[in-house]
Structures are given as C-alpha cells and as structure tokens.
N, C-alpha and C positions, 0 to 999 in steps of 0.2 A: 782214515781221517786222523788217527793218532799221529801217524808220521807227518802228515801235512801240518798239523798244529805245532808239532815239535819243531819242524823245519822253519816254519814261519817265525816262531819265537826265537829260534836260534839265529835267524838272519837279522832280527831286530835287536839282538843281544840283550834279551830280556828272559827272565825266568819264566818257563812255561807253566801253565796251570796243571794241577795234579790230575784233573779229569782227562787231560790229553793223553795220559799214559796207561790208563786202564790198569792201575795197580791192583795186584791180587789181594784185596783186603780181607776177603772171606776165607782164605785158604788156611789149612792147618800148618804147623810148623814144618812138618815133613814135606808136604807138598810145596810149600813156599821155597824151601831149600832146594828141592828137586828142580823146580822151574828156574831158579837162579843159576843152578849148575848148567842147565841146558842153554840159557841165554848167554852166560859167560863163556862157555865152551864154543858156542857159535861165533861169538865175537872174536875169540882168540884164533879159531881155525880159519875164519874168513879174512883176517887182516894180518896175521903174523908174517905171511909171505907176500903180502900185497905191495905193489909198487906205487909209491906216492911221488908225483911230480914235484909237489911243494909241501910244506909242513912235514917234512920227512922226520925231523927229530921230535917234534911235538907229537906226531902220530905214533912213532915207535915207542916213545915214553908212555903214552896212554895205553897202548896194547900190552906193554910189559906190566903195567899196574893191574889191568884186567886179568892177566895170567896169574898174578899173585892172589887176587881175589878168588880165582878158580881153585887154587890150592886150598884156601880157607873153606870154600863152600863144599868141596869134595870131602874134606875131613869131617865137616859137620854132618854131611849126608852119611857118610860111612860109619861114624860113631853112633848115630841114632839117639843121642842123648837129647833130653828135653831142654828147650831154650827158654831163658828168662824173657818176660814180656818186653823188657827194654831192648833185648837183642832182636826180637821179632820186628819191633818198630824200626830199628836200624837197617834190618834186612829189606824191609819194604822200601825204605829210602834208597837203598842200594839198588833195588829194581829200577827205580826211576833214573837213577844216576847212570846205570848201564845202558838203558835205552837212549839217553841223551848222548852217551858216548858212541853208540852205534850209529845214530843219525849223523853226528859230526864226522866220524870216520868214513861213512858212505859219502858224505858231502865232498870231502877232500879227495876220495878216490874216483868219483864220477864227474865232478864238475870239469868245465873246460880249463885249460892251462892259463889262459888269459884272465879268466875271471878269478881264479884263485890268486893270480898275481895282484889284481886290483884289489882283492879282499885280504891281502896278506896280513895287515895289522888287525882288523876285526877278528879274523879266524884265529890268529894267535891269541887274542883275548878270550875267545870261547875255550880254547885249551887251558888257559890259565884259570878261568872260572871253574872248570871241571877239577883242576888240581886243588883248588880251595875247597870245593865241596867234599872231595875225597878226604882232605885233611880234617874237616869238621866232622865228617861221618866216623872217622877212626878215633877222633877225640872223645866222641860220646859212646862209642861201642864198648860194652861192658866185658872186656877181655878177662877180668879177674873173676867173672861169674860164669864163664863158659870154659868148659874143659877142652884145651888145645894141646897138641904135642909141641915139644920144645922147638923143633925145627919150624913148624907153622908159626908159632908165636914169634919167633925171631924174624921171619919174613914179614909178618904183619907190622911189627914194631919198626922194622927198618923202613917199610913203605910209609908209615906214619911220620917218621923223622924226615924222610925225603919230601913228602907232600907239604910238611910245614915250612921247609926251606925253599920250596919251589918259588921261582920268580918268573914274571912274564918273559917269555923268550920269543924274540923275532929274528928269524934267520937273516943274517947279513947278506948272504948271497941272493935270497929271494927279494930282499928289500932293494938291493942294488938293481935288479932286473926290473922291479916295479918303477923305480925312479927313471930307468932308462926307457921304459914304455911310455911314461908321461913326457919324456924329453922329445921323443919322435913327434908326439902330438904338438908339443910347443913349437917344433919346426914348422909344421904346417900352419900353426897359428901365426907365425911370423912371415909366412909366404914363401918359405923355402922347402924344397923337397928333399928328404933325407937321402943320403947316399945308399945305393942299392946294395953295396958290399956290406955296410953296417946292418942293413935290414936282413940280409941273408945270415949274417952271423947271429943276429938276435933270434930270429925265427927258427932257422934250421939247426944251428949249433948249440945255442943256449936253451931253447925251449923244446927242441926235438919235433918241430912242426915242419915236416919235409915234403909235403905234397899238397895238391890243391884240395883233395877231399878233407884232409885234417883241417886245412885253413878254413874251408867252408863250414865245417862243423863248429869251429871256434866262433865264426860269425853268427851262426844261428843260435848258439848258446847265448851269446851277448844280446842278441836281439830279443830272446826269451826273457832275459833279465829286464830289458827295457819295458816289456809288456807287464811284468810282475813287479815293477819297481815300487818301492814304498818310499814316502817322502823323507824318512829319516835315515836312508841308506846312502852312503857314498860309494862311488861317485854319482853325480846327478845324471838325469837322463840326457841332458844336453852334452855332457862329457862322454857318456856312453855312446851316444850317436857319433861322436867324433872318433872313438876307438873303432867302431864298426866300419865307418868309412875308411879309416886308415888301414884296417885289416883287409878290407876288400881290395884296396889298392895293392897291397903287398901280395895278395893271392894271385892277381894277374901278372904283376911285375915279376915275381920270383918263380911261379909255378906254371905260367902259360895257360893254354886253353885245351889241349888235345885230350886230356885224360878223361873228359866226360863223354867220350864217343859212344861207349856202350850205353850209358844212361840216357843219352839223347836219341838213341835209336837211329843213328846214321846208317842209312842203307836199307833199313827195313821199316822205317817210319813207325816204329813201336816205342812208346814211352815207358819208362819205369817210374811209377809214382814215387815222389819224394815225401819224406816224413817231416821235414823241417817246418817250423811255424810259418815262415814267410813264403812257402811254396804252394799254398792252397790255391786252387784256380778260382778265378772271379766268379764263375758260375756257381761254385759251391757256396760262396759267401752270400749270395742272394737268398739262400734259404736258412742261413745260420746267424742272421743279425740278432744280437741280444735284444730282448724286448725292451730293456731300459734305455736302449740307444735309439729307439724309434719314437717319433713324435705321436702323441695320442690322437692328434687331429688328422694328420696326413698319412700316418703309419709308415712314413719313410724314415731313413736314417737321418738324424738331425745334423744339419750343417752348423747351426748356431744356436745351441740350447740356451734358453733363458728361463728364469724363474719368475712366476707371477706372484701376486700378493698372497694367494692361498697356499703357497708352498709347492705347487705343481710345476713341472718342467715341460716346455714345449719348444718347438722350433720357432725362431723369431718370425720367420716369414708367415707361418701358419697362424700363430697367435695374433700377430699384427693384423692380418686379414680379418680374423674373428672380431677383433676390437673395432676395426674400421666399419664393420657391418652393424655396429650399434649394440652388440652384446655387452652386457656387464656382469655376466656370470662366468665362472670357471667352467670350461667345457667338460672336464673330467669329473668334478665333484658336484657341480651345480651350485656351489656357493657364490654369493654375491662378492665381488672383488672391491675391496675398499678403495683401491687405486689402480691405475693402469701402468704402473712402473714395471719395466722389464729389466731384471737384473741378470747379467751374463752368468751362466753356470760353468765356471772355468774348470772345476774339477771334472765334470762330466765331459766337457768338450775335449780335455786332455785325454781322457780314457777313450773317447771315440777315435781320436787322432792316432793313439797308440794301437788300437785294435785294427783300424784300417791299415796301418803300416804292417802289422803282423799277418793280415789275411789278404794283402794284395789289392785293396780297394783304393783307387784314386780318390783323394780327398783334398779339397782346397776350401778353406773357409771363405765366406763372402769378403770381398775386398772393400766394400763401401758402406760399412756400418760402424757405429761407434765402438762396438765390441772389438772389431778387428784392430783398433788402435791399441788395445791392451796387448802386452807381450806375454807370451807364455814361456818363461824361461826354461821350464822343465821339458818342453817339447820343441822349442825352436832350434834350428840347426846352428851349431857354433861356426865361427870362422874357420877353425881347423877342419870341421867336418865338410864345409863347403869346398875348401881347398883340396881335401883328399878326394872328394867325389869328382871335382873337375879333372884331377890328375887321372883318376880311374876312367872317366869318360873319354879322355884322350887315348888311353890304351885300347879301350873297347872300340871306338871308332876306327882306329888304325886296323884292328883285326877285321872290322866289317869291310874295310876297303881292300885289304890284301891277304886276309887270312884264308885258310882252307875252309871247305864247307862246314866242317865240324866247328872250327874256330868261330866262323861267322854266326852259327846257330847259337853258340854259347854267348857270344857278344850281344846278340839280339836279346837273349834271355836276361842278361845282366843289365842292359839298358832299359828293358822293360821294368825290372825291379827298381832300378835307380829312379826311374821317372814316376814311380807310384805316388810319391808325396813330395810336396814342396815346389812351389813355382820356381824357386832358384835352380833346382835340379833341372826342371824341364826347360828353363831358359837357356842354361849353358850347354846342355846336350844338343839342343837344336842349333845354337850359335856355333857349336864345334863342327857342325856338318853331318849329323847323324841321319837326317831325314832322307836325303837322296839314296843312301846305302840301304836303309830300311825299306825304302820303296822297291828296290831291286829284289830284296828277299821276299816280297809279297808274292812273287811268281815263282818261288822255290818249289821244287818237287817234293821237298821234305816237309812233312806236315808240322813238325816241331818248329822248324825255322819260320814257316809261314805264320804259324799261331803266335809265336813270340814277337815277330816283326809287326804284325797288325795290332797286337795288344800294346806294344811300345808306342806305335802310332797313336792309338787311342789315348794313352796316358799323356803323351806329349801335347795332344790336341786340347787338352783341358786348359792349358795356358793360352790365353786369348791371342797373343802375338804369334804363337805357333801355327794357329789356323791358317793364317795367310802364307806362312812358309810352306805348309803342306800343299795348299792349293797352287801356289806359284811354282812349286817343284813338279807339278803334273802328276801327283799321287792319286788324284780322285779316280781315274780309270782303274788303276790297280786295286784300290780299295773296293770299288764295286765289283771287280772280278773275284775278289776273295768272297764278297757277300754272295755272289752267284754260284761260284764253283769251288769254294774253299774246301780243303781236305777234311777239316773237322768241324763239328758243330760249334765248338768254342770259337774257331776262327771266323765262321760266318756271323755269329752273334756279335763278336767284338768289332767286326766291320760295320755291322749295323749301328752299333753304339758310336762308332767313329763318325759315321755319317750324321747321327743325331748331334754330336758335339760340333761338327763343322757347320751344320745347318743353323746354329745359333746366330751366325753372321747372315744378315738378310740378303746381302748381295750373292751369297753362295747358294741360296735355296733354289734359285732358278737353274744354276749350273748343275747341281746335284740332280734335280728332276729331269733335266735334259740328257743326262748321261745315260747311254744305252743300257737298258736292263736294270737300272737302279730301283725304280719304283716297283717294277715287276717282282724283283727279288725281295724287297721289303714286304710286299703283299703276300708273297709265298711264305715268308718267315712268319708273318702274322697269322696265317692260317694253319701252318703245320709245324711251327717251331716249339722249343721247350717253353715253359713259363717265362724264363728270363729272356729268351729269344723273342718271344711275342712282345714283351715289355719294350725291348730295344727297338723293335720294328714299329710299334704303334707310336712311340715318342718321336721317332724320326719322321714318320708320316704326318704326325701332328704338326711338327715344325714346318715341314715342307708345305702343308696346307695353309699356312699363314701368308703365303705368297699368292696373290690373286691370280697370277699368270700361270700357276701350276695346276689349276683346277682341271682343265681339259686334258692334260697329261695324266693326271691321277685317275680320271674317268677311263681313259684309254687303256691304261695299264692294269686295270682291274682292282685298283686300291679301294674303291668305293665298296665293291662287293665284300672285300676282305674286312673292311671296317664295320659294315653292317653285321657280318658274321661275328665280329669281335664283341658286339654288344652283349652277347650271352656269356662272355667270359669275365668273371668278376675281377680278375687281375688287370685287365686292360680296358674294361668297358668305359671307364671315365674318360680316358684319353681318346678312345674311339669316337665317343659321343662329341667330344670337343672338336675333333677333326671334321666330322660330318657337319657340325654346325658352321664351320668355315666353308666346307665345300658347297653346301647348299645355297650359300649367298650369291653364287653364280648360276644363272639360268641352266647351264649345261650340267652343272653339279646337281641342282635341284631335280632336273629331269632324270639323271641317272639314279638318284636316291629314290625318286618316286616310283621307279620301275622295280625296285628291290621289294619283294613280297613282305620281308620281315623287318623292313626299316622302321615303319611307324610302330609296329607291335614291340620291337626291341627298345625303342626310345621310351615308349609309354612304360614298359617294364622297368627301365632305369628310374623313371620318375617314381615308381612305387617302391623299389628296393635298393636303389643306388645310394652312394655316398652323398653328402650335401653338395659337393662339387659336381658329382656325376648327375644329380638331379638338375643342377643349373644348366649343365651342358645339354642335357636331354631336352629340356623345355625350350632352350635357345635354339636347338636344331629344328624342333617342330615349328617354332615361330618362323624361322627363316625359310623352311620348307613351304609354309603357307604363303609367305610373301613372294618367293621367286619361282615356285613350282606351278603356279596357275590354279584354276579352279578345280581341276581334277585332284591335284595333290591336296588342296584345302579340304576338299570333300572327304578324302581318306582320312585326314587328321581329325576332322569333326566327328566322323563316324567311329572313332577308336573307342572301344568299350572302357568305361570307368574313367575316362579322361576328365570329365567334369569334376568328379570328386577329388581326383589327384590335384587339379589346378586349385581347387578351393583349399585344399590342405596346404599347398605350397604358399598361397596368399597369407595364411596365418602362421605357419611354422617354417617356411623356407628362409634361406639366407636373403640379404638385401637384394642381391642380384637376381636370385631365383624368383622373388616376389615381383620384381620389375618385369622380368620376362613373362611370368604368368599373367600379369596384368595386361601386357602388350598383346599376348595371344588371345585374351579374352575380348579385347577391342576389335581384333581381327574377326573373331567369330560373330561379334555384333553386326558386322556388315553383311554377314551371310544369314539372311532372315530364316531360311529354311533350317539351317544348322542350329541357329539360336533357338528356334522354336522346339527342335527335336532334343537338344541336349542341354541348353543353358537357360531355359525359361525360368527356373527357380533361383537363378543366381544373379539376376539383374541388378539387385541392390548392392551386392558384394562387388560389382564391377563398375560402380559409378565413380569416376575419377574426375576431380575438378581440375580444369585448366590443362587437360591433355587432349592434344589433337591426334586423330587417327593417322594423320599423315606423318607424324613425327616418328622417325625410325630410331631405334636404339643405336648408339655408336658402335663401332666394329667390335666383334667378339674378342679379338685379341687385346683390346685396350680399354674396354668399357667398365672394368671393375670399379675404378675409382671415379667414374663420371657421375656427378650428382644429378638426380632425376626428380622433378617435382610431381611426385605421385602420392596420393593419399592411401596409405595401406593400412588395413585393419591391424591393430595391435592387441595382443592378449593382455 
C-alpha cells in the first residue's frame, strides 16, 4: 500500500503524505541508522549498474547522491556515537526521501520506453524535486553537532553545494525523440501515413524496440495507463488512444505476424495464457464486473449511467422504466425523489468504457439518447487514432486474405481486439472486407483461430449496419456450425452471443430459427452450458421467440423443455419466463408448455422469489397459458398451490405491468366457477375492476410495457 500511495502521488507530481511511507518514528537512534544503512545499500546495489533507457543522467546523479548518503550512514553506524535530536529528525526525513528515490528509480527502470518518452518532462521534474529536498535536508542537518571524519564531512559538504546549484535537467536527446513521437501522430492526424523507413529508424534504432513481443508489451503498458489515467496527467486519454493505435500499426508493419506461433499454439491447438490487461477473455469478465458498474435495478453493466435527485446512479433504461411505472421513490434508498430529472454520470460512464476496453467487453453507448449527444473528450477516439486503426485494419485484412495459418490467426485476434470498442472501428473493419475472411476462419481446425474469428464476428455485429453484411455474406451457417461443433466452450458461447446480436433484426429471426441445428444447439447450451453460456443461449432464444412463426420450430427443437428447466436457474430464469410467455401465445406452444410437468410450478416459484421483471414475465406466461392452452391448462394453473396469495401480493406490490397481468389472470379465473370457488372465493372484492371487459386481451408481450390500461388497481 505504501508503494502504491507513493507512486500515485509521484505521478501527480505532488508531495505524498507521511503516512504513506511508514516512517520508523519509534526506533532508537542506533536502530534508525541501521535501517537507513540497509535501505540505502539496497538502492545503491540495485541501481548502480542498472540500464536506464531514458532519464540516464538524472538517474545516475540520484544514485550517486544515495551512495554518498551511504558513506555518511555507515560512518554513523560504525562510530556508535549518540545523535542530537535534530539529527534524528533529519534522518527520519531522509528515510522518506530514500523511499521516494527508490520508487522513482523503479519507475524509470520498469516502465515502458514509450511511456517514459511521453512523460519525459514530468519525470525530469520529479528528479529536480528530489534534488531540492536533498538540498533542504542537508541545509538543516546539524553537521557541527555530529562527529564526522574529515573525508566524510568533505563529501557531504560537496553534495550540499551540488544540490544547491542543481537545476532542472531535461535530456535534449530524449526530448527530441518525444517530439518525433508526437510528429508521427500528427502525420496520421493530417491523413498521411509516415514513411516505413522513418518508423523503423525510430522504433528499432533509436528506441531499441526490435521485435513484435517488445512492441506488444509497449502497447499493453500504454493501455494500462489509459485505465489508470488521472485527469491532471498529460497526455490525455484521447491522445494516448492515438499513440496505442499508432504503435499497433507499427507493430504489424515493421515486425509482421509469424513470431506468435508458439503462443497461439499452431499445430497443437494449445493456448498460452497472456498476462496483459487487454487479453482477458470475455467469459472471465462476466464474473468480475465491478459492483459500482452494475445498475442496482437490473444488476447488469450500465450502458448509460445517470444520477437521480437522491444522488444514486442507475442505468437510464432501468430507472426510466421505474419512473414510467408510477414510482416516485428511489429504488435503492426508498427516499422520495423531489424531481425526476436524470443527470448523465459522465465520470462513471468514462470509467466503464475504459474498463470495457481493458477487459475485452464490446461496449457501445445508446445512440438515440440526449446523453449521447454529449462528447466525452477523454474517451473518444481522435482523428489520428481512427486513421492509424484504419491503416492497421488494412494490414490485418491483407494477412487474413493471403497470410499463413499462423498470420491469419494473429490477424483474427487483432481484429477481434480492434473491434471491441467504437462503432467507427467496427464500421471501417467491415467496409474494408474483413467479414468474408473471418467467415472462412470459422471452419478452421485450429481452436484459437476459430475462437478469435467468431468473437471478432460478435464484436463487429454490435454495429447495426454490420448485421446485414454478416447475413448477406452467408456467414449464418458457419456461425451455427461453431455453436454446434466449436472446438472450445468460449467459441460456442460467442457463437450464441452472435446469434443473439443478429436476432435483434426482426427479419433475421426466422432465418436463424430455420437454420439447421441452430435452436437445438441453443437449447443444449441452455441446459448444459456455463453460466455465461446459458445467459447467451436464453437471450438468443428470447429474441427468436418474439417472431410468431418461430413457435413451432422452437417446440420441435426442444427449446420449450430447456426454457422450462431454466426457470430454476436464477441467472436465466427471468429471460426464460419471458420467452415462455411469448411461446404460449400460440396454441402449439401452449400445448407444449402444458405438457411440461414443472412449467406451472416453475412459473409460480418465480412469482414468489423472482426479480420484479421475472414476476411480470411469470404471471404473463401463466395468463397466456390459460388463454391459449384450453381448459386443461387453465385447470392446472388454477390448482397451483399458493397462487391466490401471490396474485394478491402482486396486485398490491407489483410493478404496473405485473399488476395488470395479475388482474387479467384473475378475470380469467372468474369465468371458471369451480376454480373461483376453490381458490379465489375470498378475493372477489379485490378483483372488481370497472370498465374492463373479459374479452379485452393485453397487447403483445413484446410491446405492451408502455400501453396504458384502464384498470383500477389498489394503491398502498
């Protein structure tokens, strides 16, 4: 924790707090000197022979000063003389100064070359700050009250004079390289691609970055700085994104593709896990979403966080739905909301976008909201970044077309990463012709190639215009084949997620359902997949069930059985109930659901323990089962234990839509005299609704949320 606090303060160029360093305030004079000798000796031995790519002169100068302090401290230790209290205070300050020096030297030795280049001036300032602190410390150190040998005293006095004269030093060579780095970005900004010979001279000859692995490490370090970026640190996130895009372009232009063959497991289909921030698999991200990034209502990752009048943050779609249902309290705190104004939480949205970039989650904010009109300068791609990414995409697609199997695998991986964020990236990758080549890789015998290509297809499909490109290129059959026979779990799950994305277009729902094996594979994944795979499968099935002509196909493929089984799984029960509510609107679907022994019991269980939306879906499914399933199905619903009490609870505490469905279900029961006498005789007063005809059906499940209904519902 101490190092983290120092490092954070150092980056901000502010003096760190004393608590960060754990200064040995309670040690005796002898113990304090001994600790200082150990710390100083460690710094001297660790950095005296260390190679520094940048800040060479500043680093060497600081190490030499530390070595002189070591001479002083060893003399004090060996002499064993008592120290005056003023000297002890100075030594405690020296303890803090030494640790700051160690952190700064570590920073210069371990950071990436490109980052040190970008931070050349601020880091030089940190060294100058330490020089001034050394000068101040030596000015107040009581040398006349401490017994020192002449040679030691002379060295300390010389160090004191040098520290007083020290001025800010910025290496001209380093600064020249920094300016050159910015000039390359400026070339892209102006629409020109820098000469490859100049790029080779800069990266290989001047910086010593001579292979793809080193270049990739530089990219990952820069991306880490984007994630940890603080508002008062230059360059901005937008500029850093430009440098990442530029460096990625140089990585493929200068160093090619083939060196990753061992890592990608060509030939043996074995992958070597990577440690970089941007290389975590999508499956892992589903269980590591920070709690603060999830909406308290939906528990999903927020796409458009907004702040309500109580100070709480919610996803705009969830809180808007809450307000439309007539609620005037804050869902999280229960406080009355003075107004319904929703203020965009730009800071949190920026953090979510950066986190998604780091962990490989495709993220696009909504396109048609007032908040989307606001520009987020810190996260938006610059013109230079877009130009560099376009140039990179051209290189990658060329390798997809004519490269070796290894090069094609690497190209698919990089297109996958490039398409993770930004509709601009997804648009120009597809426009450049990547989709047909990715489609061919879907049938690759190499598991890594297949997984990267299907995930790239998923990322590209998020952009609406690319959905038609994917379908028009005939990729549907190959995607379904990956879903059915994919080499890895991740590939099959991402294929299911791709079908879900494509099924957002109504015209494609029937085509997907009619594709051989598609629904069967989704049903199988829902039954036996991982939690993430089940989520992908159930959302895809839900989308497909919104097309009325798909009902028979879903029954035939066993999707109904899988959906009923999913009612017992908390992670997917809500979507499963919603899909069943759509399926049972058709007689064939109602008949199939009626034959499932656990269907009614599962839906009733959701009404008891489900989420607010899950309860809505469950009561809607039971209502439609009564309407479309005939007398036998209605009788099964009527005889369900505890249903009467659950309906009454929904009438008082449910959401607007849940209350409407519960009221409609009660009217259906009233027409069943035997059932009413058996289960609802004591609730007749609660189900008296003025002006409602039993013949009036609710509007369709997929679109009835905002439809006004003239129903008198009890209000607490």
